[in-house]
C-alpha positions in Angstrom: 2.7 -36.4 -39.6 3.6 -32.7 -39.4 3.8 -30.2 -42.3 7.6 -29.9 -41.9 8.4 -32.6 -44.4 6.4 -30.9 -47.1 8.0 -27.6 -46.3 11.5 -29.1 -46.5 10.6 -30.8 -49.9 9.4 -27.4 -51.2 12.6 -25.8 -50.0 15.0 -28.2 -51.8 12.9 -28.0 -55.1 13.9 -24.3 -55.2 17.6 -25.1 -55.6 18.5 -25.1 -59.3 20.7 -28.1 -59.3 20.5 -28.5 -63.1 22.9 -30.7 -65.0 23.3 -30.5 -68.7 25.7 -30.7 -71.6 27.8 -27.7 -72.6 28.4 -26.4 -76.1 31.0 -29.2 -76.7 28.7 -31.9 -75.5 30.5 -32.3 -72.2 28.5 -32.9 -69.0 28.4 -30.0 -66.5 26.4 -28.7 -63.6 25.0 -25.3 -64.6 25.6 -23.8 -61.2 27.8 -25.7 -58.7 26.9 -23.3 -56.0 23.3 -24.5 -56.1 24.4 -28.1 -55.4 26.6 -26.8 -52.5 23.7 -24.9 -51.1 21.5 -28.0 -51.4 24.0 -30.1 -49.5 24.3 -27.5 -46.8 20.6 -27.4 -46.4 20.1 -31.1 -46.0 23.1 -31.3 -43.6 21.5 -28.7 -41.4 17.9 -30.0 -41.6 18.8 -33.6 -40.8 21.5 -33.0 -38.2 20.2 -35.9 -36.2 21.5 -38.0 -39.1 24.6 -36.2 -40.3 26.0 -35.5 -36.8 25.0 -38.8 -35.2 27.8 -40.8 -33.5 26.8 -43.9 -35.5 27.1 -42.0 -38.8 30.2 -41.1 -40.8 29.7 -38.5 -43.5 32.0 -38.6 -46.4 32.0 -35.8 -49.1 33.0 -37.4 -52.4 34.4 -35.3 -55.2 33.2 -32.2 -53.4 29.5 -32.5 -54.3 28.3 -36.0 -53.6 27.6 -37.3 -50.1 28.1 -40.8 -48.7 26.7 -41.7 -45.3 28.1 -44.7 -43.6 25.7 -45.9 -40.8 27.1 -48.4 -38.4 25.6 -49.9 -35.2 27.7 -50.4 -32.1 27.9 -54.1 -32.6 28.7 -55.7 -36.0 25.8 -57.5 -37.8 26.0 -60.9 -39.3 24.3 -59.5 -42.4 26.1 -57.7 -45.2 25.4 -54.0 -45.5 23.1 -52.5 -48.1 23.1 -49.2 -50.0 20.4 -46.6 -50.8 21.0 -44.3 -53.7 19.4 -41.0 -54.7 20.5 -38.0 -56.7 20.1 -34.2 -56.3 20.6 -33.0 -59.8 17.7 -32.4 -62.2 17.3 -32.0 -66.0 16.9 -28.6 -67.7 13.4 -27.1 -68.1 11.5 -25.0 -70.6 9.8 -22.6 -68.1 7.4 -21.4 -70.8 5.7 -24.8 -70.8 5.1 -25.0 -67.1 1.8 -24.2 -65.3 3.9 -22.9 -62.4 7.6 -21.8 -62.3 9.6 -25.0 -62.0 11.8 -23.8 -59.2 9.3 -22.1 -57.0 7.8 -25.3 -55.6 4.2 -24.0 -55.7 1.7 -26.0 -53.6 -1.7 -26.1 -55.3 -4.7 -28.4 -54.9 -2.7 -30.9 -52.8 0.2 -31.1 -55.3 3.8 -29.7 -55.0 5.0 -28.6 -58.5 8.8 -28.5 -59.2 11.6 -29.9 -61.2 12.9 -32.9 -59.2 9.7 -33.6 -57.3 9.7 -37.1 -58.8 13.2 -37.4 -60.3 14.8 -37.6 -57.8 14.6 -35.1 -54.9 11.3 -36.5 -53.7 12.9 -39.9 -53.1 16.1 -38.4 -51.6 14.2 -36.3 -49.2 11.7 -38.9 -48.2 14.5 -41.4 -47.3 16.2 -38.7 -45.2 12.9 -37.9 -43.5 12.5 -41.5 -42.5 16.1 -42.0 -41.4 16.0 -38.7 -39.5 13.1 -39.8 -37.3 14.5 -43.3 -36.8 18.0 -42.1 -35.8 16.5 -39.5 -33.5 14.0 -41.8 -31.7 15.2 -45.4 -32.3 19.0 -45.3 -32.8 19.4 -47.7 -29.9 17.7 -50.3 -32.0 20.0 -49.9 -35.0 21.4 -53.4 -35.7 22.7 -53.3 -39.3 25.3 -51.4 -41.2 24.3 -49.6 -44.4 25.2 -46.8 -46.7 23.3 -43.8 -48.1 24.7 -42.3 -51.4 23.4 -38.8 -52.4 25.0 -38.2 -55.8 25.1 -35.0 -57.8 25.3 -35.8 -61.5 23.1 -38.8 -62.3 21.3 -37.0 -65.2 24.7 -36.7 -67.0 25.7 -40.3 -66.4 27.2 -40.0 -63.0 30.9 -40.2 -63.9 31.8 -37.5 -61.3 29.3 -38.6 -58.6 28.3 -42.2 -58.4 31.5 -43.5 -60.1 33.6 -41.9 -57.3 31.1 -42.9 -54.6 31.6 -46.5 -55.9 35.3 -46.3 -55.1 34.6 -45.0 -51.6 32.1 -47.7 -50.9 34.4 -50.3 -52.1 37.1 -49.0 -49.8 34.8 -49.0 -46.8 33.5 -52.5 -47.5 37.0 -53.8 -47.1 36.5 -56.9 -49.3 32.9 -57.5 -48.3 29.8 -57.4 -50.6 26.7 -55.4 -50.4 23.6 -57.5 -50.0 21.6 -55.2 -52.2 21.2 -51.7 -53.6 17.9 -49.8 -53.6 17.9 -47.0 -56.2 15.3 -44.9 -58.1 13.5 -46.6 -60.9 10.0 -48.0 -61.5 6.9 -46.7 -59.8 3.2 -47.5 -59.1 1.0 -47.1 -62.1 -2.5 -46.2 -60.9 -4.2 -47.2 -64.2 -1.9 -49.9 -65.7 -4.9 -51.9 -67.0 -8.6 -51.4 -66.3 -9.1 -55.0 -64.8 -6.1 -54.6 -62.5 -5.5 -52.7 -59.2 -2.8 -50.0 -59.2 0.4 -52.0 -59.9 3.8 -51.5 -58.3 6.6 -52.5 -60.5 10.0 -53.2 -58.8 12.9 -52.9 -61.2 15.0 -56.1 -61.1 17.0 -55.1 -64.2 17.5 -52.1 -66.5 18.3 -51.8 -70.1 21.8 -51.1 -71.4 22.9 -47.8 -73.0 24.7 -47.0 -76.2 25.1 -43.8 -78.2 25.9 -44.2 -81.9 27.2 -41.5 -84.2 26.2 -41.6 -87.8 28.5 -39.7 -90.2 28.7 -39.2 -94.0 31.3 -37.3 -96.1 30.8 -36.1 -99.7 32.0 -33.3 -101.8 30.9 -29.7 -101.0 29.6 -27.4 -103.7 27.3 -24.6 -104.7 23.6 -25.1 -104.2 22.9 -23.8 -107.7 24.6 -27.0 -109.1 23.2 -29.8 -106.9 24.3 -33.4 -107.3 21.9 -36.3 -107.2 22.9 -37.1 -103.6 24.3 -35.0 -100.8 25.6 -35.7 -97.4 22.3 -34.4 -96.0 20.1 -36.6 -98.2 22.2 -39.7 -97.5 22.0 -39.0 -93.8 18.3 -38.4 -93.9 17.8 -41.7 -95.7 20.0 -43.5 -93.1 18.1 -42.0 -90.2 14.7 -43.0 -91.7 16.0 -46.5 -92.5 17.3 -47.0 -89.0 14.1 -45.7 -87.5 12.1 -48.2 -89.6 14.3 -51.1 -88.6 12.7 -53.5 -86.1 15.0 -55.2 -83.6 14.1 -58.7 -82.3 11.2 -59.1 -79.9 11.9 -61.1 -76.7 9.2 -62.6 -74.6 9.8 -66.3 -73.6 12.2 -66.4 -70.6 12.2 -62.6 -70.5 11.6 -60.2 -67.7 8.3 -59.2 -69.3 7.2 -62.9 -69.1 8.1 -62.8 -65.4 6.2 -59.6 -65.0 3.0 -61.0 -66.5 3.3 -64.1 -64.5 3.1 -62.0 -61.3 0.4 -59.8 -62.7 -1.8 -62.8 -63.3 -2.4 -63.2 -59.6 -4.4 -60.0 -59.6 -6.8 -60.8 -62.4 -10.4 -62.0 -62.0 -10.6 -65.8 -61.9 -11.3 -66.7 -65.5 -8.8 -64.2 -67.1 -6.3 -65.4 -64.5 -6.6 -69.1 -65.5 -6.4 -68.2 -69.2 -3.3 -66.0 -68.7 -1.5 -68.6 -66.6 -2.3 -71.3 -69.2 -0.9 -69.1 -72.1 2.2 -68.2 -70.1 2.9 -71.8 -69.2 2.8 -72.7 -72.9 4.9 -69.7 -74.0 7.0 -71.7 -76.4 3.8 -72.6 -78.3 2.1 -69.2 -78.0 5.2 -66.9 -78.4 3.9 -66.1 -81.9 0.7 -64.8 -80.3 2.2 -62.8 -77.4 4.7 -60.7 -79.4 2.4 -59.0 -81.8 -0.3 -58.5 -79.2 2.0 -57.0 -76.6 3.9 -54.8 -79.1 0.6 -53.0 -79.9 1.0 -51.3 -76.5 4.0 -48.9 -76.6 4.8 -49.5 -72.9 5.0 -53.3 -73.2 6.4 -53.2 -76.7 9.4 -51.2 -75.5 9.9 -53.8 -72.8 10.3 -56.6 -75.3 13.1 -55.1 -77.5 16.0 -52.8 -77.9 14.9 -49.3 -78.8 16.6 -46.6 -80.7 15.8 -43.0 -81.5 17.6 -40.2 -83.4 18.3 -37.4 -80.9 20.6 -35.0 -82.8 21.2 -34.0 -86.4 23.8 -31.7 -87.8 24.8 -30.7 -91.4 25.4 -27.5 -93.3 26.8 -24.1 -92.4 25.3 -21.8 -95.1 22.0 -21.7 -96.9 23.5 -21.8 -100.3 26.4 -24.2 -99.7 26.1 -28.0 -100.2 27.7 -29.4 -97.0 30.5 -31.9 -97.3 29.5 -33.8 -94.1 26.4 -34.6 -92.0 26.2 -36.2 -88.6 23.4 -37.7 -86.4 23.3 -39.2 -83.0 21.1 -42.3 -82.2 20.5 -43.3 -78.6 20.0 -47.0 -78.1 18.6 -48.8 -75.1 19.8 -52.4 -75.1 17.4 -55.2 -74.1 19.0 -57.7 -71.8 18.6 -60.4 -74.4 20.5 -58.5 -77.1 24.2 -57.8 -77.5 25.7 -54.4 -78.6 27.5 -56.2 -81.5 24.3 -57.6 -83.0 22.4 -54.3 -82.7 25.3 -52.3 -84.1 25.5 -54.7 -87.1 21.8 -54.2 -87.8 22.1 -50.5 -87.6 25.1 -50.5 -90.0 23.1 -52.6 -92.5 20.2 -50.2 -92.3 22.3 -47.1 -92.6 23.9 -48.2 -95.9 27.4 -48.3 -97.2 27.9 -44.5 -97.5 27.2 -43.9 -93.8 29.6 -44.7 -91.0 28.1 -45.9 -87.7 30.3 -45.9 -84.6 29.8 -46.1 -80.8 30.7 -42.9 -79.0 31.4 -42.8 -75.3 31.0 -45.8 -73.1 28.6 -48.6 -74.0 26.8 -50.0 -70.9 25.7 -53.6 -71.4 22.5 -54.5 -69.5 23.2 -55.8 -66.0 22.1 -59.2 -64.8 18.6 -59.7 -63.4 18.2 -59.5 -59.6 16.4 -62.1 -57.5 12.7 -62.0 -56.7 13.3 -64.5 -53.9 15.7 -62.5 -51.8 14.9 -61.1 -48.4 15.4 -57.6 -49.7 12.9 -58.1 -52.5 10.4 -59.5 -50.0 11.0 -56.5 -47.7 10.2 -54.1 -50.5 7.0 -56.0 -51.2 6.0 -56.1 -47.5 6.7 -52.4 -47.1 4.5 -51.6 -50.1 1.7 -53.7 -48.8 2.0 -52.1 -45.3 1.6 -48.6 -46.8 -0.6 -49.3 -49.8 -2.4 -52.6 -49.2 -4.6 -52.3 -52.3 -1.7 -52.2 -54.7 -0.5 -55.2 -56.8 3.2 -56.0 -57.1 5.3 -57.4 -59.9 9.0 -57.3 -60.9 9.8 -55.3 -64.0 12.4 -54.0 -66.4 13.5 -50.3 -66.2 14.0 -48.9 -69.7 16.2 -46.0 -68.4 19.4 -46.1 -66.5 20.3 -45.2 -62.9 23.4 -44.5 -60.8 23.3 -48.1 -59.7 25.2 -49.1 -62.9 28.3 -47.6 -61.3 27.8 -49.6 -58.1 26.2 -52.9 -59.2 29.4 -54.8 -59.2 29.6 -54.3 -55.4 26.2 -55.9 -54.7 24.4 -59.3 -55.1 21.2 -57.6 -56.1 20.0 -54.2 -57.3 16.4 -53.0 -57.0 15.0 -49.9 -58.7 11.8 -48.6 -57.1 10.1 -45.7 -55.4 6.4 -45.8 -54.5 5.3 -42.8 -56.5 1.7 -43.3 -57.5 1.0 -41.8 -61.0 -1.2 -42.4 -64.0 0.2 -43.6 -67.4 -0.6 -40.2 -68.9 1.5 -38.5 -66.2 4.7 -40.4 -67.0 5.7 -37.6 -69.3 6.1 -35.3 -66.3 9.4 -37.1 -65.5 11.9 -35.0 -67.6 8.9 -33.2 -69.0 6.7 -30.3 -68.0 4.7 -29.7 -64.8 6.5 -32.3 -62.7 4.6 -32.7 -59.4 3.9 -35.0 -56.5 0.8 -35.1 -54.3 1.2 -34.3 -50.6 -0.6 -37.6 -49.8 1.7 -39.6 -52.0 4.8 -37.9 -50.6 3.8 -38.9 -47.1 3.3 -42.5 -48.4 6.8 -42.5 -49.8 8.2 -41.5 -46.4 6.1 -44.2 -44.7 7.4 -46.8 -47.2 11.1 -45.9 -46.4 10.4 -45.9 -42.7 8.8 -49.3 -42.9 11.6 -50.6 -45.1 14.3 -49.3 -42.8 12.6 -50.9 -39.8 12.6 -54.2 -41.6 16.2 -54.1 -42.8 18.2 -52.1 -40.3 16.4 -51.8 -37.0 15.3 -54.3 -34.4 12.2 -52.3 -33.6 8.8 -54.2 -33.9 7.8 -54.2 -37.6 4.4 -52.8 -38.6 
């Protein structure tokens, strides 16, 4: 493979397509012109795709792109959809080893905001499609869509939500067989006794923002009351933070994950694990405390919550009359928002109001691990990374697919980034990077997957 794909990746990482919240908490792109320049760049670089006679390019809400790829003859299979986004989260440049928008190449790694989330996936897919449409378009035998959205990091209401309407229009009453979106990755060091593990997201947690508010009398700080709005809010936040939500293991996605992982264990641990998993109703009391000791698996068993914003007071010597806090909640598929909200209200106490702000996203249904699409993802992983184990998993975050899931039978959330557990903090954190070797593997994965799903060329 030539150096051009690496050069193009570095080019797009230099576009500051940052999305954030403004002073009023409203989602915005900090510089719309950067997103426009990004779109112009990929349109020019991948002209074999965007200008191909079998591809219709739709610009959605000015900044998102939807490609509709159609073979000359209709297929008997329903179309599928690939989704990726061009926007990135804000950065603290002082914490980075290299400037986050200069795409520095050092020691085999490309540094830049968006290298993993999600420009790397977006560009790798276009690289794969670019070569296939240039060299093998005569073998295209299936219709599919490519959605390149612009505001996933701020919940996708302008991008993916409008793309969903366009896809629905173009489907003309049909259904997508599946959606492939960003999501889980390959953990190089998941556990010492296991090979690197690829986790394919078959479900994702739901999302809920809760506003805590308390109102009391204002006053002078020289005559303080026993309780103030600030102290009541502080007690409520601490109480909610200490509240444990139910742990779910039996018949959960984590149980399914461990069942698949068992196949990669040495013989004796494999037999023991399979035995314990088969008697989960008897051993549930054992699994929950053991798995909850690991933060990664513990978060997969329950709804999580974290206080993300606090506000109260306007002057150093004035007792404030009100205080507010925001708590972000990620709903486990086995929980309901009503039960979690009731538990939070009980923990907050009678003086503090707890209410949902914005839209609450319930967890979606779990996708099949028996479908041809899931099997194609697995086969493509094995083709490129034969030493890697594979298991279905639960994505704790959210993706643009939540706006589109109602159009599809299944949704899979995966990209074959190979990283260590300690490097997970790079995603939305500092020093985000991808190795040149791994980026080439991501391109190879998408190439293999497209050959399996959309082209009648011999599979490799």
